[in-house]
N, C-alpha and C positions, 0 to 999 in steps of 0.2 A: 529554128533548126534545131534535133531533138539533143539533149546533154544525158550521156550515160548517169545513171545513178549508182551504179557500184563502183564507178571511177575515186570517188575519194565519200568515204562514208560517213566523216564529220562534215560534207557538205549538206547531209540526206536529212532533211526530217518530216514529218509528218505531224497535217496536217488533220485531224479527229475528228470528223459530224459530230458523231455519237465515240465519248470515250470508251476506249477496249482497252484493258489490260494486255500488257506483252509482255511475255516474259525474256528471259536474257537471253542472248545469243549461246548456241550450243554448237561445237568441234560438230563435224558432222562425215565419219569416214567412208573412203572409198572401200567397198568388198572385193572390188577385182576390176581389170582392166585390162583392156586391149589395142589393136589398132583400129579404130575410129572411135573407141565408148567405154565405156564402163557403168557399172552399177552402186548404188551406195545405199546408205540407208541410216534417216534420221530421225531421232527417238528423242521425245518430249517430256517430262512427268507434270502432269499434269496437276495445277495449285489452286484452279477454281472451275469451279461448276459451267462446262460449255456446251452450249446448246446447236451451236455452228461454231466452226474456225477456221482458220487462214493462216499456212504456210510460208515464210518466203526464205526462200534460199539464197545465197549467194556465192557466185565461182571468181575464181581468182583468175580465169581467163572464159572467155566468150564459147558458149558450147553450139551448137546446129539449129538442136533439139533438145526437149528434156520430156522424158514421159511416165507419169508418176500412175502406181498399179489402181491405189485405193485411192483417190484424189484426183479432183480434174486440174490440171492446168489451165489457170485463167490468163496469165498476163506474163508478160517477158518484155524487162526492159535493159536497157544498159548494153545493148546490142546483145545478148544472148551470155548475157552475168548474172543476172537476175530472174529468178522466176518466183510467181505466186501461186500457188496452190489451196484449193478448197477442197473442205470434204464432200463425199458425196451425202444423198440420201441417207443411203444404209448406218453412216458410222459419224455422224455428225453429234451424238451427244457424249463428252466426254467428265469426266465426274474427277473429283478431287480422290488424289491416289493414285488413276492411273498411269500410263505410260504408252504414249500412242508414238507407233513408229511406222515410218512410211518409208515402202521403197521404191527405187528410182532408178530410171535407166536414162546415161545422158550420150549425148553423139560430138563428134569433134573431129579434127584432123590428126590422124598419128596416132602415137602411143599414150593420149588422153588420163592422165590422173589430180583432175584440180582439186585443190585445197576449197573447203567448202563451210560455213557456216548456216547456220537456218535461225530463226526464229517462230513460235506460234504466236497468234493471237485473237481472240476471244473475237469473236462477233463475223458477221458477212461483209465484205470487203470490195469494194470496186473500186478499181486502181484507176487515175484520172490524169495520165502523165502530162505535164507544161513543161514545154522546150524554154529554153533561155539559151543569150551567146555564154561561150565558155567562160568569160570572166564572170559571170552570175553563179549564184548559187541555184540548181536545179529544184524545185518542191514536186513531189509527187502527193498529188493530192487522195487520203484514205477516206470514202466513204463507208462506216460503219453503219450497221444496224444492227440493234441486240435482237439475237435469234428467243425465241419465247415459247415455242410449242415442241413438242415431243410427236413422232408421227404415230397414228394410233390406226393408220394402215395395217390390214392382218388377212390374208387368207385362212379362212379354218380349216384346221390339219392339216396346216403345211408351214416349214415354218419362214420364219423374213430370211431375208439376206445376211451372214454372220458378219460382225463386228469386227474393225481392227482390231487384231487379237491385241490384248494390254498385257504385259508384263510386269509384273513388281518384281524386287529386288530383294528376296527375303535373303535372309542370313543364310538360311538351309538349304542354299543351292552351289553347292562348292562341287570339290572332285574328288573320286573315289577311286578305287582300282579297279574294280570290274572293266575289262572292254568288252564289246561286241565282236564275234568272228564269226565271218559268214565264210561257209560253206555250200557245198551245192549239192549235201546229201542228208539225210536226217542221221542223226546220232542216238545209237543206243548204248546207254551208261550200265555200263555192271558196276565191278568193281573197279575203284579209280582212284588216282592220285591227285590232292590241288596242286594246280600249276600257279606260277606267279603270271600275272596279266602287266601287261603296260597301263602306264596313267596319263587318262586325257585329261585337257587342258578344260579350265570351269569357264562354260562360257553363258551367255546370255540369249535364249532360245526366243527368237520372236517368228510370229506366223501370219503369211497375207492370207486372206481366203478368196475367193475367186465368189461373186454374186450369181454369176449367169453363166449360163455354157454355151452360149452361140458366139458368133465373131460382130463386132460392134463397132464403131470407127471412134475411140475414145482414146485417148493416150493408157499408156502400159507402163508397167513396168515387174520384173518379177523379185522379189526377196531370194536370192539364192542360199542353200542351203543353210542352214544354222552354224556353228560351232568355229573352230578352229581348223578352218581348211588347209590341206595339210599338199594338198595336189591344187597341180592350175586347172581353170575348169578348160572343157573339148572345143578347138579352135577350128573351122573349117570354111574354105571356101566354094563356092557353088561348081558344079561343072554340067553347063550346060550341053544336055543332051542334044535336043534339039529344036527351032528357032521358026515359028512360023508365020513369023510377023504377026505381033500385039500378042503371040500366044506362044510359050512356052514349057520346056523340060527340062528339069536339072537334077541334079543330086546332093547330096552334101552326104562327104564320109568323113565321117567320127572313128578315131582309131580308141578307144576305150581303153583309161591307164588307172580307172579303179572299180567297183561295183558299184552298177549304179540299178536302182531299182526307182524308177519315176522321172521323168528329166522334164526340164524345160528350156524351149528353144527362142533364143531372141537373134532375129533375123535382122539386118540393114541392106536394104536395095539401094542400089545406084539410082533407080526413077522407081516411081510410087507404080504400087500393081493395083487393077481395079478387082481383082479376083487372086483367090488362091486355096488350091486342094491339095489333099495329101492322103495315100492309103493308108500311113502308121501312125499318122498325129493329127492335131484338132486343133486350128486357129483359135483362138479365144480372144484374144485383141489386136486391134491396127492402128496406128495413129489415122488422123485424117487426111494427110497426103499418101497414105496406102506406103510408104518408104520402110516403115519397122513395125515388124510384125513380132507377136510372142504364141508361140504353136506347143503345146502341151503332147505329152505320150496316149495313143490311148489304152484301153486297159488290156489291150492282151497284147502290148508291143513296149515292155518298160526294163524287163530283168535284160543285164550285160554283166560280164565280164571282165575284168584286165587281158586284153589282146585278141579281144572281139572288136569288129568293124561293124560301125552303126552306119547303115548305107538309107537316108532318109529323101525321097523321092520326093518332088513337088510338080504343079502343075497349077501354073498360073497366067493371067491376063495382064499386061505391061501396058500402062498409056506412053502416048506420044512419041509413038515409033523409033526407029534408030534404032534395033538388034534389040534383042535380050539385053537386060541387066544383069550387070555384075551383085557378087553378096556376100558379105560377112556372117556367120553364123555362128555364137556361143550357146553352147550347152550344157547348163547347169545339172549338175546329178543333185535329185530332190529326194534322197534314200538316205543320207547321210545325215545325222541327230548330234552333235558332242553333248547335247547340253548332259549333265553328271550332279549326281548332287551330294555331300561329305557325310561320310561315315560319324554316326555319331559320337562325342566320346564316353565311353564304357570305364563309369567309377566303380562298379561293382567286382570287376576281373575275373563273372562267371565263364565257363568254356566258352559263351557264344554272348555278344554284345545285344543283351537286352532292348536297351536302350533304341538301338539302332532299329530293329526288329519293328517295335512301336512305332516308330517313327516313319518307317516306309509304307508300311501296314495303313495308317492315315494316307498316306501319298495314293495309295492305290486307292481309297475311295472318293477321294478328290477326283483322283484321273473318271471313275466312274458317272460323274456330275451331270445334271441334264438341266437345259435352263438357262438362263441369264447368270454368267459364273461374274462371280466376288470382284471386286479387285483386288482381293488378295489371292487370286488364285494364284497356287503354286506349279503347275502343270502346264507348260509352256507350249505343246504341241495342242491343248485341249483351250476351246471356244465358245460362245454361245451355239446352245442346240436344242431344238424342239422347243423353244421359246413358246409356240401358240399349243400347244396341248392344251385342250381343250373339252369339254363334258355339258354337252347341251348350254354352252355359255358360259361354265363354271370354269375357270385358267386353273389347269391342272400342269403347269410348267413345273420343272424341280424334277426333285429327289433325286433316284440312282439308277442306271443299265445296270439290271442288275448282272449281267455277267458279257460277252463278247459281243453280245449283239445289241440293241437299241429297243428294245420292249422296257416298258417299266410293270414289273411282275410285284404287286404290292406282299403277295403274300410271304416270298423270302427277302423282300425287302421288308419290313416291319418285325419279321424274325430277326435279321439281322441289328435290325436296333435295338430290340431287347437284347440280345446280347453281348452290346456292346456297350451296352448303360450299366445291364449287370454286374457284368468287367469292371468299370467302373467306378462302381457304388463298392465292390467288394477290394479292389482293389486302385484306392483314389491315390497312395502314396507310389505305385511304381509312378503313374502317369505325371505324379507332381515331380517326381525325384528325379526323371528321365526330359524334363521339358516340355511335354507333350500335352499335359494337360488344358491348356487352353486349345489349343488346337484338336484334341479330342470329343470336345465341349462343340465347336465350330461342327464339326464333323456328323456328330449324332444330330443336332439340330436342323442338320438339312434335308436330309429323308423326314426330319418329326416336321417340319414345315409342309414339306410335301403331302404328306398325309395328313394334311389338318384341312390343306386345300379338300383332300379326296372325300371329307366329313361332309358334306354339302347339306344334310337333313340329319335329324335325329334319326330317322329309319334311311337312309342311305350312301352307301360309301361305292368311291369307283373302288376299281380293285386291279383297275390291268390298261395300261396305255397301248397301243399298238398291236396289231394281228401279228405273229410271230410267224405265220405263212408269207407274206408276204414282205415281213421285216428280215428274212432271212436269205433271203434272195439280194439280198443289199450289201453289198461289201465293201464299204465305204466309210470315212467317215462321220460322225452323227452329225457334222456342224452342216453337212450337205443334205441332210434328210428332205425328201421330197414329196413322202410317197402320202397317203392319207393314213392318219394316225390315229383307229374311231379309240376310243372310248368305251369302256364295260365296267357295268355298276351291280351293286347288289343291292335288294329290298326288299319289299315286304311279300312280294310275291316271285322274284326269284333269290332266295336265303344262301348265305355262306355264312352260318356259325363259326365257323373256323378262322376265316379272316377275319371278322367283324373280332370275334375275339384277341388273336393275335394281336393287330391296331389297336386293339384296346389294352392290353398289356404293354405294346411298344408304348402309349400315352403316359400309362401309372409308372415305367420306369424311366420315362422322360422325364415327367415331374416328381418325381423322386431324385433325380439328376436336378435338375435346374429349381429345386425348392430355393434354395440360397443364393444363388449364382443370378436367377432371375424370375422372381415372385410371379411377376405378370404372365409371362408363358405358363410354371409350372401351372396355378390357375385354372388358365385356359385346357392343358391339356386332361388335367383327371375332370375336368366339364366334358369334353369329348370320351373319354374313356368310359366315364357314366353312363354316356346314352348309348357309345357301344357294346358295352355289355347288355345291359338292358336289352335293346334289338337283336343282337345276336343269340342272347337266352332267350326271346320271345319270337323270336320265327329259326326254328332249328333246318339245317343243310347244310348239305355239301355243297362248296363255293364251287368249285370246277364241274359239277354237274349241273350248275345253273349259267355258266361261263363257258362253253364247248369250246374256246380261244384257247383257253387256258389247260386245258386238262391232258391235251399231250406232251407239254413242257412240265406244269408244276401240278400234277392233282392230285390231292388229296383224297385220301383212303377215310378219315374219321375225325370227327372234330368233338368225342369227349375230354380228348387231353388240352383239345385251347379251352373249353368249357372251363380245366378246374386252374389250366396255365393263367389265361384273364383273369380269373376270380383271385387264385394266388397274390396278382400283381395289384388289384382294385385293394385288396385284403391288409400288402403291406402299406398303403398309403392311407390311405381311412383308419384303419384299424376296426371295421366295420366287423363283428363276427359273422352276418350274413352270407358276407362273401367269405369267408372262411367254412362256414357250415357247404355253401354251394361249392366249396373245390372237396372239399371230403367227401363230399356226395359222390361226387364224378373222380374221383381216387380212382388208378387201375395198376395193380399190385404186379402185374405181369410184368416178364423181366423185359426192358426196351431192347427194340431192335439197335436203335442209333438214336443221338441227339439231335436233330434237323430240324429243315424246317416243316415237316410232318409228322416230325412223333416229337412231342414233348416231352414226355412220359417220365424218363429219368429226371429229368429239372422238376416236375411236379411230383418224385418222390422225395428228392435233394430237398426242396422248399420243404414240403409239410414236416419235413423232421427236423428241419431249422427251428418251425416255425412254433412247432405243437410238441417237440421231444419225445414225443409216442416212437417206441420200438417197432412200430408195424412198418412204420415207411422208412426207417434204419434198414430194418431185412429186407425190402423192396427196394433200396438203392441198393443194398450188397447183392441180390441176386441180381440186377442191372448190370452191375461192373464186375462181378466175379467171369462174365461169360466172356468178357475183354482182356481178362489172363490169360497170360500162356496154360494150358490145357480144358482153356473155356472154348464154346462155341465158334469164338470168330477166331480164324485161324493165322497164321503168321508169315511175315515173309523172313527167310534165312537174317536177316540182318534187324530181323525186330522190330518191324513193322506191322500192328495189328491189322489187317486188312479185311476190313468192312465187304467191301464194295470193290468190283474193276473198276467202276467210274469214281470219281473222284475221292478215293481208297482216304488220303490224309484230311479229307477236312473234317471226314468222317470220325479219325482219331483222335484231330484236336481240337474236335466239340467233347469227346467224353475226356481227354486231358481234362479241359477245362474244366468237366463236371466232376472231376475225379478230385482235382482241387478245391473245390468247392466241398463237395463233399468231407474232405478233409481236414478242412477250417471247422468243417458241423462235427470234429470230433469222431467221422467213422475213417478207422485206420489208418491216420494219418501221417506216419514214415512211406507205407508200403505203396499208399494212393500215389504219394507226392512223388515218389520217384518213380515209378512207372509212368505216370504225365510226363515226368520230367524226358524222361526217356523217349516216348512219344514223340516230343515236340522238339526231341535234337535231332533227332530221326530226320527230319523236317528240314532242320538247320543244316543239316549239314554232318551228322556222323557217317553216313555212308563215301565221306569226300567230293559230296554233292549236293548245293542248296535247291531246295524247293518252293522257297522264297524267290522272284526275281527279282536282282539289284542286289540281295543278301550275299554276300562271301565272294570268295574268290570263280566260283564255278555255277552257274545257276540258268533255270530256259530261254531261250533266245526267241523260243517261236510259238508264244502261246497265242491258243485260240482267240482272236482277239482282232477286231477290226481297224479300230482307232490307234492301235498303239504300231497294228502292222501295216499302215498307209502309208505312201512317201508324203512329202511335204505339200503342200497346196499352192501354186495348183495345180501340181500333178495327180492324173486323174488314178485312183485307185481302181479295184473291180475285183473280179472271182479269182484271175490267174493270183491274185495274192495267196486266197484261199490256200493254192495246191503249193505254191512256191517256196523253195527250198529256204531261202536266203532268209537269214535272221529279220525279226522285227526290225522296222526301222527306228522307233523309239522305245526306248525302255520302261515295261509298267512296271516302275516299283514297288515293291511288295507284295505281290501276286503271291497266292500260294497257288500254285495249278497243283491238278486232280491228282495226280502223284503215279507211283511205280505198280509192276504190275505183282503178283502174291510171288513172282520170283526175285523181285527186286531191278527188274528190268524198266529202263523206262527210254522213250523213243521221245525227243523231241522234234516235232513235228507237228504242224499245225492240224493237220487233218486227222490227228490220234484226239479228237474231242475229249476221250475218258480219261485221258492222262495230261492229255494239254488244256484242257478248260479252266476259267478261271471266273470266281463268281463273289459277290459280297457276300453271303454265306460261309462260303468258303474258308473268308480270312477271318468273323466274326469270334467263331470259335478258338483261331489260332492268338489273333491279337488278345482277346480276353487271358487265356490259360497262360501267353510270353506273359502278361503283363503279372499274374498270380504267383508264377515262379520269381520274376523281378520282388515282388513284395515280398516273398519268401525268404529273398536275400538278404532283405532292409531288414528285416524281425531274426534275422541268423538262423531262417529255418530251414533254407535249402540242402537241397542230398550233398550237394560239395560241401556246404560246411559242416557236415554231419559224416561227410566222409562213409553216404553213403551211396553212391553216383556210379554204379557198376551200371552200364549199356553193354547190349539188351538188357530188358528186363527177363530174371531166367524163372523167378518164384512161379509155382504152380500156383493155380487159382484157390486150392482146398489148403494151401498153407498161407493164404491170407487171409480168409475168414474159416476157417476150419472144413467148408465145405463144399463141394461141388456144385 
């Protein structure tokens, strides 16, 4: 006769055929329960390398069944009190520092909410139950075999199934004051007054991600929307509409009591179903006996608001006759994310908390990461993505998604990296004072490592991964990318001087950044920088002429500015006069239109003056900057923003503000350039009563044009509907600078307004570096506020600043 394994824990011992490390039991919370079932989540810190694992869950009362979404239930003991779960093929590898979280759903009698403990074991276990009289100690033999291999199977140009999302517990994830506002119409912002928002409670956000889109006879469960839930799940019993004998139609009616954006419905039937279809939902998984089903929304049937009735029709075939089954359903809202981060301490007491802006801007770059994420990942809703990006057998995983899509455009990526590195080299004191130096270095290293992968031969450089036309049709999280992702390269027959020189500049700047921190990396970066400089200088050409897939999105118009730019950065690393000579040969004295990924003219003018002190470069830099002052060629909004372009207006002003700070540090009109730069940055941070940096301040954009942050929590389905949906993004895209207002200071917070709500890595590069510059000025007691010269909007005319127009 079988003796219950979980009846007396002290009576249990494990015989290990191969020794495995067993972690201490943890208490497992039940996240929600109802009549007939419950959901919970077991989280385990990983303290040793695991290449397969087994989790044992022990309940204080028997269950009729247990389903787990990201693991297989391999054994049940003690009449349903103990369950053994084993990793799936795609999430078997766990590393020191990870946290493995498993969502599960249990079924029982009545409103069941058991106490649960869990333990995790390294290795593959085979449980063999040994029966014994009640007076004997029962022994369960556990056979363990060490798992020593990693999966190497990959499909070219496709992402492998994402792993279970791992979340570390950095101290930075705390509570802040902003909250997400749910409205149904886009908001136009004019003159506004900041409002007070409620405080949400901090939580650890965990995401489980599905691996397939078809129904399978495997155990399942879904992790409910993370955060501190303030409402109960939506419950419904089936109403049978028609029973044909072994086939029936029914409906679940849910009265919606909160904003729902993406949902998962877990249904428990009284008898097993052989088949189930829904017009407005998609069965994802079901238990082997057909009694438990997990259903997710379709991409056109997902958004509901309080007072709505969600009716989900089903049509099913049941087994064993006897009439249509009864059923209970629990609908979980997957559009709620209560993850918040804490506002950083403000040790300088300037008008705006520069520490907080720097911190959150770095978080934005982490949200843009592609590839295999490290255990230190701080963005809970992001997981591994595009890990199989390749080019002719070369791994091209990693890097940043430049904006709200999932193409890796190396030209703006390299520019962003150079700008961030430049800001760090000039204002290291700001990052150190803000406690963000290590995070900044980690942030810069991420694209640098990817760009190194892209330089596969001295005269071969991959410069783009993904076809934008196909990519832009996909509105969903990057973790579920399944499309073909071609890679495009420049070479001797398809030149790209501009992108080669920009990448050389990023490598050279990175070499300076890591010269003392990581000499090996610095040396590698310099070697590649020199090779790319030689390559770009040998074969002249515009990269977007060679790669037509880039032309509609990041078309280059010239490459002489990059020839100068790349040469200047190589000169700063090597002190080789040859590079300076080449830079001067390609110098352009014309006033710069802006400073951005396709125009480095102003950066060249300032750097040449700093490096040579030749006044002709100073005159050129002044001529470029004077056009940005009131009365110059760049128009102003009524509230003081230098408005160069309708699309991405704030990105241009932020980049020029950074350039003005660098010029001021070089001795060019310091008081005026610094105050003007401060006013431009402060406009973006909230001088109009509205912050254009997401998650900073009390009022900020809620609907950036950004796929991954807009989508509901997996496994709920995202889709094109989300682009036009008027609800706020599910996740806060902390630190992202949106495009900005029109020339009249009007801003429409609407995802379809790409000109105003787009985000991009190159948008933030100038902003973050300029904020670091302002922070550095404060540390040096040179900030305009400390000089009592901080009136904004900036009013002084261009000719008053430099004596001419």
